[in-house]
C-alpha positions in Angstrom: -134.4 -93.7 -59.7 -136.8 -96.9 -60.5 -134.0 -98.0 -62.5 -131.3 -98.5 -60.0 -133.2 -100.8 -57.6 -133.6 -103.1 -60.8 -130.4 -103.2 -61.7 -129.6 -104.3 -57.8 -132.2 -107.0 -57.9 -131.2 -108.0 -61.4 -127.2 -108.2 -59.9 -128.9 -110.2 -56.3 -130.6 -113.0 -58.6 -127.6 -114.0 -60.6 -124.6 -115.5 -58.8 -121.1 -113.7 -59.4 -119.4 -114.6 -62.4 -116.3 -115.7 -60.7 -118.0 -118.4 -58.6 -119.6 -119.8 -62.2 -116.5 -120.1 -63.6 -114.7 -122.0 -60.8 -117.3 -124.6 -60.4 -117.3 -125.2 -64.3 -113.1 -125.7 -64.1 -113.8 -128.0 -61.2 -116.6 -130.3 -63.1 -113.9 -130.3 -66.7 -111.4 -131.2 -64.1 -113.2 -134.0 -62.5 -114.5 -135.4 -65.8 -111.2 -135.2 -67.5 -109.6 -136.7 -64.9 -112.2 -140.0 -64.8 -111.4 -140.1 -68.4 -108.0 -140.4 -67.9 -108.2 -143.1 -64.8 -110.7 -145.1 -67.1 -108.5 -145.3 -70.2 -105.2 -146.1 -67.5 -107.5 -148.9 -66.1 -108.2 -150.1 -69.1 -104.8 -150.0 -70.7 -103.1 -151.8 -67.7 -106.2 -154.9 -68.1 -105.5 -155.4 -71.6 -101.7 -155.3 -71.4 -102.2 -158.3 -68.4 -104.0 -160.0 -70.7 -102.0 -159.7 -74.0 -99.0 -160.5 -71.8 -100.5 -163.5 -70.3 -100.6 -165.3 -73.7 -96.6 -164.8 -74.5 -95.8 -165.7 -71.1 -97.4 -169.2 -71.5 -95.8 -169.5 -74.9 -92.5 -169.3 -73.4 -93.1 -171.7 -70.5 -94.2 -174.3 -72.9 -91.8 -177.0 -73.5 -90.4 -177.4 -77.0 -91.7 -180.3 -78.7 -89.1 -183.5 -78.3 -87.8 -184.9 -81.0 -89.3 -188.0 -82.0 -87.0 -191.6 -80.4 -86.7 -194.3 -83.0 -85.4 -198.0 -82.5 -84.9 -200.1 -85.8 -85.2 -203.4 -85.5 -83.6 -206.7 -87.5 -85.8 -207.7 -90.4 -88.0 -210.7 -90.1 -88.7 -213.5 -92.7 -90.9 -215.5 -92.2 -93.8 -218.4 -93.7 -97.1 -216.4 -94.4 -100.7 -218.8 -94.0 -101.5 -219.5 -97.5 -103.7 -222.1 -99.6 -101.5 -221.2 -102.4 -98.3 -222.9 -101.6 -95.4 -221.4 -100.1 -95.6 -217.6 -99.0 -92.9 -215.7 -97.1 -92.6 -212.4 -95.7 -89.2 -210.4 -95.5 -90.1 -207.0 -93.4 -87.7 -204.8 -91.7 -89.3 -201.8 -89.2 -88.6 -198.9 -86.8 -90.7 -198.4 -83.9 -91.1 -194.9 -82.8 -91.3 -194.5 -78.7 -91.6 -192.0 -75.7 -87.9 -191.6 -75.1 -84.2 -193.2 -74.5 -85.8 -195.0 -71.7 -88.3 -196.8 -73.5 -85.4 -197.7 -76.1 -83.1 -199.4 -73.4 -86.1 -201.3 -71.9 -87.1 -202.6 -75.3 -83.6 -203.6 -76.2 -83.1 -205.5 -72.8 -86.1 -207.2 -73.9 -85.4 -207.9 -77.4 -86.0 -211.6 -77.8 -89.9 -211.3 -76.2 -90.5 -208.8 -78.4 -88.8 -210.5 -81.4 -90.6 -213.9 -80.1 -94.1 -211.6 -79.8 -93.6 -210.2 -83.8 -92.8 -213.5 -85.3 -96.0 -215.1 -84.0 -98.2 -212.0 -85.1 -96.1 -211.9 -88.5 -96.2 -215.9 -89.4 -100.4 -215.7 -88.5 -101.2 -213.3 -91.5 -102.2 -214.4 -94.7 -100.5 -213.0 -97.6 -103.6 -211.6 -99.1 -104.8 -209.7 -95.8 -100.9 -207.9 -95.5 -100.9 -207.1 -99.2 -103.5 -204.1 -99.1 -102.6 -200.6 -97.4 -105.6 -201.2 -95.1 -104.0 -204.4 -94.4 -101.0 -202.8 -93.7 -102.5 -200.3 -91.6 -103.9 -203.0 -89.4 -100.6 -204.8 -89.0 -98.9 -201.7 -87.7 -101.9 -201.4 -84.9 -101.6 -204.6 -84.2 -97.3 -204.5 -84.0 -97.7 -201.5 -81.5 -100.2 -203.5 -79.5 -98.0 -206.5 -78.6 -95.0 -204.7 -78.2 -96.7 -202.1 -75.8 -97.7 -205.8 -73.8 -95.8 -205.5 -70.2 -92.8 -207.7 -70.2 -93.8 -208.8 -66.4 -97.1 -209.6 -64.9 -97.6 -206.2 -63.3 -95.2 -203.9 -65.6 -96.2 -200.7 -66.9 -96.6 -201.1 -70.7 -94.2 -200.2 -73.5 -95.0 -196.3 -75.0 -94.7 -197.1 -79.0 -96.2 -194.4 -80.9 -95.7 -195.4 -84.3 -94.1 -198.8 -86.7 -92.6 -197.6 -90.1 -91.7 -200.2 -92.4 -88.5 -199.5 -93.9 -89.0 -202.7 -96.1 -92.1 -205.0 -97.0 -91.2 -207.7 -99.3 -94.1 -210.9 -99.8 -92.8 -213.5 -102.0 
């Protein structure tokens, strides 16, 4: 009979098998739930980050086509120590929009006068090099961009393209 109380003592120390399995199932369920929740949260936040650049791409406006204004050709005398030198030049201005085209056209006498004074002040050797032509482009942009009225806004000229350039 000594063996029976030993079995009873062992049975009293160990919890019943049903409660142990329930605790294990609850712990596994909680861990699985936390993993699913963390994965879902991560997917949610990552999808928002990836969606943001797509929204920004759609919100940006497409690039506007450049607007050009062709000017009538100019023929001017150049400064020269070696006799008479002439410059015959045709150019096209690149401007911001049609409003700028209309503004420059409306003030074309001022534009032509400014450009004639600028071009006739140049020396033939000065404008024959590529660096000289680039400087001339910058000078033309500067002259055309000057406001037409005393407190007016400057014109928005972004480029000058020579369509003809002859020094004789």
